[in-house]
C-alpha positions as CSV (number, residue, x, y, z in Angstrom):
1,M,167.8,131.1,112.5
2,N,170.5,130.7,114.8
3,K,169.8,131.3,118.5
4,I,172.0,132.0,121.5
5,D,170.7,132.6,125.1
6,S,173.0,135.1,126.5
7,H,172.0,134.7,130.2
8,Q,171.3,131.6,132.3
9,H,172.4,129.9,135.3
10,F,173.3,126.7,136.8
11,W,173.4,125.7,140.5
12,K,173.5,122.7,143.0
13,Y,171.0,123.9,145.3
14,D,172.1,124.6,149.0
15,V,169.6,126.5,151.3
16,N,172.5,128.3,153.0
17,K,174.1,129.4,149.6
18,F,171.0,130.3,147.9
19,S,169.5,132.2,150.8
20,W,167.6,134.7,148.2
21,I,165.4,131.8,147.4
22,S,162.6,132.1,149.9
23,D,159.6,130.0,150.5
24,D,157.4,131.3,147.8
25,M,160.2,130.2,145.4
26,P,159.8,126.4,145.7
27,V,160.1,125.7,141.9
28,L,164.0,127.0,142.2
29,K,164.8,124.9,145.3
30,E,166.6,121.9,143.5
31,D,169.6,121.4,141.2
32,F,169.6,122.9,137.6
33,L,172.5,121.5,135.7
34,P,173.4,121.1,131.9
35,E,172.1,117.7,131.7
36,K,168.5,119.0,132.6
37,F,169.0,122.1,130.3
38,Q,170.1,120.4,127.0
39,T,166.6,119.1,126.4
40,I,165.0,122.4,126.7
41,L,167.5,124.0,124.5
42,A,167.1,121.4,121.5
43,A,163.2,122.0,121.9
44,N,163.6,125.7,121.4
45,G,166.3,125.6,118.7
46,I,169.1,127.2,121.0
47,E,172.6,126.5,119.8
48,G,174.5,127.7,122.8
49,T,174.4,129.7,125.9
50,V,176.2,131.9,128.2
51,A,176.4,130.8,131.8
52,V,176.3,133.5,134.4
53,Q,177.2,133.5,138.0
54,A,174.6,133.2,140.8
55,L,177.0,133.2,143.7
56,Q,179.8,135.7,145.0
57,N,182.8,133.4,145.3
58,P,185.8,132.1,143.5
59,E,184.4,128.6,143.6
60,E,181.2,129.6,141.5
61,T,183.4,130.8,138.6
62,Q,185.5,127.6,138.6
63,F,182.4,125.7,138.9
64,L,180.8,127.3,135.6
65,L,184.1,127.0,133.8
66,D,184.3,123.2,134.7
67,L,181.0,122.9,133.1
68,A,181.7,124.9,130.1
69,E,184.8,122.3,129.7
70,K,182.5,119.3,129.7
71,F,179.5,120.7,127.7
72,P,180.1,122.2,124.4
73,F,176.9,124.0,124.3
74,I,178.1,126.4,127.0
75,L,179.9,128.9,124.8
76,G,180.9,131.5,127.3
77,V,181.1,132.0,131.0
78,V,180.3,135.4,133.0
79,G,182.0,134.8,136.7
80,W,182.7,136.4,139.8
81,V,185.7,138.0,140.9
82,D,186.5,140.5,143.9
83,L,187.0,143.7,142.1
84,N,188.0,145.2,145.8
85,S,191.0,142.8,146.1
86,D,194.7,143.8,145.9
87,Q,195.1,140.4,144.4
88,L,193.0,141.1,141.4
89,S,195.4,141.4,138.8
90,A,197.0,138.0,139.9
91,T,193.5,136.5,139.7
92,L,192.8,137.6,136.2
93,H,196.3,136.6,135.0
94,A,195.3,133.0,136.5
95,Y,192.4,133.0,134.4
96,A,194.1,133.6,131.2
97,P,193.9,130.2,130.0
98,F,190.3,129.7,130.3
99,S,189.1,130.9,126.7
100,K,185.4,130.5,127.7
101,L,185.7,133.0,130.4
102,K,184.4,136.0,128.8
103,G,183.3,138.3,131.6
104,F,182.4,139.2,135.2
105,R,179.5,140.2,137.3
106,H,178.6,141.4,140.8
107,L,175.4,141.4,142.3
108,L,175.2,145.1,142.6
109,Q,171.4,144.8,142.9
110,D,172.0,143.5,146.6
111,E,174.3,146.2,147.7
112,A,172.4,148.9,150.0
113,D,174.6,151.7,148.6
114,P,173.1,152.8,145.5
115,E,176.3,154.1,144.3
116,Y,178.4,151.1,145.3
117,I,179.8,151.0,141.8
118,L,181.5,154.3,142.2
119,R,183.6,153.1,145.1
120,P,187.0,153.9,144.3
121,A,188.3,150.4,144.7
122,F,185.5,148.9,142.7
123,Q,186.4,151.4,139.9
124,R,189.9,150.5,140.2
125,G,189.0,147.0,139.8
126,L,186.7,147.5,136.7
127,A,189.8,149.3,135.0
128,E,191.9,146.0,135.6
129,V,188.9,143.9,134.3
130,F,188.8,146.0,130.9
131,E,192.7,145.9,130.5
132,A,192.7,142.2,130.9
133,G,190.3,141.9,128.0
134,Y,187.2,140.9,129.7
135,S,183.5,142.5,129.6
136,Y,181.2,143.4,132.5
137,D,177.6,142.7,133.2
138,L,175.8,145.1,135.1
139,L,172.9,143.7,137.6
140,V,171.2,146.6,139.0
141,F,167.8,148.1,139.9
142,P,166.5,151.5,138.2
143,H,167.5,153.5,141.4
144,Q,171.0,152.3,140.9
145,L,171.3,153.7,137.2
146,D,172.8,157.1,137.8
147,G,176.1,155.2,139.3
148,V,176.2,152.9,136.5
149,I,175.8,156.0,133.9
150,Q,178.6,157.6,135.7
151,T,180.6,154.4,135.5
152,V,180.2,153.9,131.8
153,S,181.4,157.5,131.3
154,N,184.6,156.8,133.2
155,F,185.3,153.7,131.0
156,P,184.6,154.8,127.4
157,E,186.5,151.7,126.0
158,G,184.8,149.2,128.6
159,N,182.3,146.6,127.2
160,F,179.5,146.6,129.5
161,V,176.1,144.9,129.3
162,L,172.9,145.7,131.1
163,D,171.2,142.6,132.4
164,H,167.4,142.4,132.7
165,L,166.6,145.8,131.3
166,A,167.7,146.9,134.9
167,K,164.6,145.5,136.2
168,P,161.8,148.1,135.9
169,S,158.8,147.3,137.6
170,I,156.7,145.9,134.8
171,R,154.0,144.8,137.4
172,K,153.3,148.5,138.4
173,G,153.9,149.7,134.9
174,E,156.7,152.0,135.8
175,I,158.4,153.2,132.7
176,Q,159.0,157.0,132.8
177,E,161.9,157.5,135.0
178,W,163.4,154.1,134.3
179,G,163.0,155.1,130.6
180,Q,164.9,158.2,130.9
181,R,167.8,156.6,132.6
182,I,168.0,154.0,129.8
183,R,167.9,156.5,127.0
184,D,171.2,158.2,129.0
185,L,172.9,154.8,129.6
186,S,172.3,153.7,125.8
187,S,173.9,157.0,124.5
188,H,177.3,155.1,125.6
189,P,178.0,153.1,122.4
190,R,179.8,150.3,123.8
191,V,176.8,149.4,126.3
192,Y,174.6,146.4,125.3
193,C,171.3,145.4,126.9
194,K,170.0,141.9,127.4
195,L,166.4,141.3,126.8
196,S,166.0,138.9,130.0
197,G,164.5,138.9,133.4
198,M,161.2,140.4,132.2
199,V,158.8,137.9,133.2
200,T,159.9,137.9,136.8
201,E,159.5,141.8,137.0
202,A,155.8,141.3,135.8
203,D,152.8,139.8,137.7
204,W,153.9,136.1,138.0
205,Q,150.4,134.5,137.6
206,E,148.5,137.0,135.2
207,W,151.3,138.6,132.7
208,K,150.8,138.7,129.1
209,A,153.1,139.2,126.3
210,T,152.0,142.7,125.5
211,D,152.9,143.8,129.1
212,F,156.6,143.9,127.9
213,F,156.3,145.6,124.6
214,P,156.4,149.1,125.9
215,Y,159.7,148.4,127.7
216,L,161.1,146.6,124.3
217,D,159.9,149.4,122.5
218,L,162.1,151.8,124.6
219,V,165.3,149.7,124.6
220,M,164.9,149.0,120.9
221,E,164.6,152.8,120.2
222,S,167.5,153.5,122.6
223,F,170.2,150.7,121.9
224,G,169.0,149.9,118.5
225,E,169.2,146.3,116.7
226,D,172.8,145.9,117.0
227,R,173.1,146.0,120.9
228,L,170.2,144.0,122.2
229,M,170.5,140.3,122.9
230,F,168.0,137.7,124.0
231,G,168.6,136.0,127.4
232,S,166.3,133.7,129.2
233,D,167.2,134.0,132.9
234,W,166.6,130.1,133.2
235,P,165.9,128.7,135.5
236,V,164.7,131.9,137.5
237,C,162.3,132.7,134.7
238,N,160.5,129.4,135.9
239,L,158.8,131.6,138.9
240,A,156.5,133.2,136.3
241,A,157.2,131.4,133.0
242,N,158.8,128.3,131.3
243,Y,161.6,128.7,128.8
244,D,158.9,128.2,125.9
245,Q,157.0,131.3,127.1
246,V,159.8,133.3,127.7
247,S,161.2,132.7,124.2
248,S,157.7,133.2,122.8
249,I,157.6,136.8,124.2
250,L,160.5,137.9,121.9
251,E,159.2,135.9,119.1
252,K,155.8,137.7,119.2
253,Y,157.6,141.2,119.5
254,L,160.0,140.7,116.6
255,E,157.3,139.4,114.3
256,G,157.5,141.5,111.2
257,Q,161.0,142.4,111.8
258,P,163.7,141.7,108.7
259,H,165.3,138.6,109.3
260,R,168.4,140.3,109.5
261,V,167.4,142.3,112.5
262,Q,166.0,139.1,114.2
263,N,169.3,137.4,113.6
264,K,171.4,139.9,115.4
265,I,169.0,140.0,118.6
266,W,168.8,136.1,118.7
267,A,172.3,135.5,118.2
268,E,174.8,137.7,116.4
269,N,175.1,140.5,119.0
270,A,175.7,138.1,121.7
271,R,178.4,136.3,119.6
272,H,179.8,139.7,118.9
273,F,179.5,141.1,122.6
274,Y,180.9,137.8,124.2
275,R,183.4,136.9,121.3
276,L,181.8,133.5,121.4
């Protein structure tokens, strides 16, 4: 079966640039580059990946594009661009020659304003991103989903994908309010969802695969087999699980599903959404 990892990161560790990596995350305080990742991918039967930004500056986008040029297994890049900039149109035009640049992302989860996404400048920026033919990754917490739902209503032709199921508190078993917002969001047919980032929202030491099944059930019911895609969130996943363990969660969940359904979630939906 073909497999594509729709969500992973690369970085050269710098304590100042990666200030979010706290002292209780020593496993992340090193370089994570394609040379290290290739062996992991081969062992897990992954044919290609989508590299997603981890820093919010133009250099980050170019860093990922340079890696994608060098390593064919990087099929696509989700970069960062300043949506609030009055130079956004020119910046997007300059990116046009980079065929592996598929979309953009902002670390909305770090914004204190839960409706930051609704700010007029940000909304204008999204309009330009979609007009230029790019998709947009949504990195938010559950309490920020109301602004996301309004935003996808504002852009019915925009291609959005929700990262990490919007990070429900799996550790606390919180599902009801998150689930209602997910149902509302999924009613917009151009919104996809990544089955990624779950292990870091669970108990890092004591999780078991079945902890994630109620959340997977809900997004499967909501988004359906055509709008879900596998993502590892490597190397961040290493806080709670290695790549094999992350992959095995989805393998166990999809046991018994028709090969057609499994192939969509493991590869074809990512290929379609990101135009790989």
